[in-house]
N, C-alpha and C positions, 0 to 999 in steps of 0.2 A: 594225775596229767593233764598240763593244760590243754592237750589237745579233748580229753574229756570236754574240756571248758565250752568246749566250742560247736557245740553235740545240737544245739539247736539248729545254728545256725546250716547244719550238715544237713539234717534233715528237710531242710527248705528245700536244700536241693536235690537230695535223695528222692524227693518222690516216693508215691505213696505201692509197697510192694506186696506181693499179696503170696501164701503160702502156696509151696508147690503140690501139687494135685495126688501126688502121693511121694511122703517121705518116705525114708527109708530108717526102719528101726533095728537093722542089724548090727552085730558088733562089730567095731572099729578097731577098739584095743582091750584089754583086758591087765586091770590092774589088781595083782593079789589076787582076790577072789572075786570084784568090782568089773563090770563093764561097761565102756562110754561106748555109745552106740553114733552110728551113721548120722544120726537127726542131732546128738548133741553138739558133735563135730561140726555139723552146718549151721547151729545157729550161733555158737562160740567164734564163728568165722565172722559172722554177719554183723555180730557186736563189736569185735573191734577192728571190722570196717570202717563200720558209724565213728569208733571213738577216734577215729585216725591215726592208727597206733603203727609205728614205724615199723620195718622187719617183713619179712616172711611168716604173711598171717596164717598160714595154712598150718605148719608147723608149730606158731604160738599158741594156736586155738589147740593143738594137739597135746602139747608142753602144759598149757595151764589146767586142764582138764586130768589129766596122769597127777599134777600136784596137788586138784583137791580131791580127788579120791583118796589121794595121801592124807593130808587133810581129816577129812573126815572120818579117815580108819583113825587116824591118832587120838581125834574126841572122842570116837565110839571107844574105846580102849578105856580111856579116864571117865566114861559115865558123863560127858557133855553133850547134851543136846539143845541145838539154841532153843528159845522160846518164840513163838510168834512175834511178841511185843519186839524183842530182841532182831528180829529177821526185818522188822516193818519198819522200826526205828535203822537199821542201817540202810536199806530202801530208800528211804526219807532222806538220808547221810550225804548217799553217793547223786540222790537225784539235787539234791541241794548245789553240788558241785556247775548244776548246767543251770540254776536258776528253775528250777520245775518242782514241785511234787511228785512224790510218787506216784501219783495216778495220772498226772502228766507225760510223767516220764515211762513209762507202763504204754501210754497212746502213743505216743509216741515210737515207742520199739514196736510195738504193733503194726505199727504202719509201714517199717521195713522190714516186716519178717518175723520178729524176735518174739515168741511166747512169752507170757506174762512168766510163769513156771522158767522158762532158761533163765532168766533176770533174777527171780526169786533164787534159784539155785546157785549162783552164782554168789551171788551175795549173803547166804548163807552158810558156805564155804568157808568166805571169810570172814563170819562171822567167831562162825566156831575155830577156827584157828587161833584166833587172837585171844582167845578165851582159855584155849588150851595152852597158850605159849605162855600166859599169866598164870595160870595154874601150875604148870609145867616148872618153869623157871621165875616167877618174879619172887617167891620168897627167900633165892639168892643172891638178890639183888639188893648190895646195901651203897648206902653217900653219904658218905659223911658231907660236912661242914665245909672240909679243905677241897673236895670237890667243887662244890658251888662254886667258894670264892674265885676255883681257877678257872670256871666256866666264865664268869660275870667279868674278870679281868681281860678273858680274850674277847669279850663282847658281847656276850650273853649267852641264851642256851643254844643247844644245836638241835639242829631239826632238817626238814625238809626245806629245799628251796629250789628255785627254777631259774635256771640260762638259757639263754640264747645266742648260737652261732648264724651270724647273717654277713650279708655282704652289703656294700653303701657303694650309691654312686651321686657325687654333689656336682653340681652345674651350676657355675656361675650366672647369676641374671645380667647380663652386659647391656648396660644402657643404649637401644633401640634395636636391641636383638630379642627381645625377650619373649617376643610371640614366636620365633624359633626355639627356642629352650624349650617352652611350653610343650611343642608340639613335641621336641624328641623326648621329654621327659613321659607323654603321653606312649610314643612308640617302643620306649624299653619297657613300660609296665606290661604290652602284650608279649615280651622276649621270652623263652626258653632262658634255662642257668644258665647255659654255654653262652647265650647270647647275650646275655645281660655282664657277663664276664668279659665279653669281649668289647663292648660296650663301657665298661668300669676303665678299661686300659685306653681307651679310646677318646674318652669324654671326658671321667673322670676330676675333681680337682683335688682332690683326697692323696693324701699318702701311700692309702692302701691301691690306689689305681695299678700299680705294676703287680700286683697278688690280684689284680681281677677282681678287686674291688674287697675280700674277704679279710675278715675282723676275727679276732680272737673271740671268746666266750666272752660273754659278758654278762653281769648277776641284773635278773628282772630288775630287782631293788635300786639297781645303779642308773636308771634310766630315769629319767624326766616322765615327770605325770604324762603330758602331750604323749611322748615317744612310747613308753610304755602303755598306754590305748592303740597306740599304731602298730608296734609288736606284734600284743598279744591278739588281734584281731586277724592276725595274717593265719594260716596253715602252711607247715612246711612245705617249699617251694614256690609258694605265693610271692610277689612283690606288690612293695605298698602302691598307695597312693603319693603323688611327689606331696612332701612336706617342705613349705618354705622357710627358713633358716635363715635369719638376716642378709639378703643380698641372693641367696641362693638354693635351688632345688633340691631338696634329698630324697632319693627313695632309698629303700632295705628290701630286701630281697632274704626270706627268712630260708638259713636252710636245715637247721634243726631245734629242738625245745627238750632241755636234759632239767630231770629232776635228781638233786643232788641230795646227799644226807645231811652234809655239814655245810649248815645255814651261812654265807656271810650276813655278819653282824649288821644291822641298819644303821645308815649313817646320819648320825645328830646335825652332823655339819661339815663342811666341805670348804678346806684353805686351797686357794692358787693364786698364780698373777698371770697376767698378761702383761707383753711387751708391744708395742704397734712398732711396725717396721714399716714404715714407706715405701710404694713402689707395688704391692699387690704379691702375684705370685710371677712378678720378674724375676730373672734369672741373677741382677742383681740385691734383690730383696731375699732369694732363695739363700744364696752363699751368705749375705751376710748372717741370715736365720744359724746357718752352718757354724760361723766362724761364733756367734753369741753362743750357741752350743757346745760347743769346744771348750767355752769360759766359764760355767757355771754349771755344779754340781745341786745346788739347791737355790728355791727364791730369794734366800737372803742375798745370794749372790749378783741378785740381776739389778741391788740398788745400785753396784759399781759399774754395770753396763749404762746404764740411766745417767749416770753421774753426770751434770751437766744439761742434760736436754729438759725440753720443757715436763713439768708433772703429768702433763695427759700419757706422756708415750709409755708408762709403768701402771698397772691397776693392779692392788692386789689387795683380796679380802677374805673375808671366813663367811657364809652362807649357809640358808640349810638349803637341801637339796630340791626343795619345790622352786626356790627364790632363784634359782640358777639358770641364765637364756639356755632355751631347747640347745643350741647349737652348741655351745660350750660345755652343757651337761653331757651332750651326748660322746665330746673327745675325752671328757677327764673322766667316764663310765670306764675307756678304755685302758688310762694309765694307773701305773703305780706312782708313789711318791718318788718325787725328785727325775719322773718322765717328762718328754715334750711333746706336744702337738704342734704340728704349723697347717694345720689342713684348713682353717679357717682366716676369713677374710675381714675387712669392714670397711666402709664409707664404698660400698658399691665396688668390693673389690679391688679397692684403690692401696688399701693396706693391708700388709700380712700381717695375723697374727700369732705371737710364740708365747704358745700354753701352757704354763709347767705347772704340775699337781705338786702343790706344798705338800699335805697331807689332809686326813680325815679324822673326824670324832668320831666317835660310837654312843650312840643313845642306851644308857646301860643305866638309863635312872629307873624311875618309878614305870616304865612303862614294861621292866621285864623284873618279876618278881622271886624270891627265892624258891618259892613254891613251883612257879612254873619252871625254873630250871631244873629243879630238883626232876620234875617232869618228866623232861626233855629228856635228861640225863638216864631216867627210865628206861624211856620208850627207843633210844637208839641201840642200848644194851639188849632187851627184848628183840628188837628186830634183828640183831645180830646174832642172839642165840636162833629166835625163828629161820634165817639161812641154813645153821650150820643143823638143824635138826630136819631142814626137807631133804637138805642134801644125803644125811642119813638113812632117812627113810626112801630117798631115789633109791640110793645104792643097794638096799636090804629087799628092795621090791621086785615080783614076778612082771616083769613088762613083755604083755604082746602086741604084737600090731599086726593085723590079721589083713 
């Protein structure tokens, strides 16, 4: 999860925590003949808080430890016991998500009151479960060349991806009022989520203003490199620093981060058209944009709209994601082909941008190998088997909470 990648930053503000003077090792839960202690519950709760895991932390900690007991039981039944090298490799891999070595990661956890053994047990259960699923279900999975071809044709392999749920505010930098706008942006940075929504309705120039700045889920891969670094530097509930995007200050409130199983394929290029309407966000310009929207279904239709006008009023092109201006990339990330945005302006707010997404092309060339696609398909199917098997173990288990 992306929240785990922010662990090092989290630890900086968490401070050094000391172990409680008297930890309780009394039983908290019994899973078949295995006991989960109060101490283990406390340790897992601390870890989940450090990882900024959303939801009911206490309930999630208990559920995870129950599942870990069932995973270890399933592994033992078929003679699987992770070696020290496998466990250490798992610890290194997990710590690497926070750009730390296992030793640095363990030291950071200790500062927050999490014992090294607790992290080791967490990793050990995961490694044992992975090997168990491979042993039980791996031989059942046969992947054909036709399945690989279909995966490539749909944009590449399937796997995990990350998408973000945001709210936005765009503040035009009107000449002569820049200082007031920057001061307003700084005030917004200190607001709650509810106040952010009210500020969006009152001040934002984006079409999302009426919805309190709320926009739909956006794959992180669709964001421009600048915005990606801004958004992924936030924790859910945080508001970004103001970002200047062509005459406007943009602020983003990160509401949620989600890891999905079916990854949206990477875009090799994005084709879009921008039709420029004089008048900025005036009523006349917006009415003109509404009339144009009623006339067009595709980017090709804009040629008819712009006929007889200077060539400069219509811009159309195909660019790699990293070459697209930041504000345009942010809007295109929310659009499907044929959809339109009128959130942006040019010429210090004097020109309205009628922005239409024409289409996206996917990178399925040498960046994606057939072997990699086959492996991703296999991993996806193993994940499905693992979920069903764990549900079965849960339904058959005797679970007692004290």
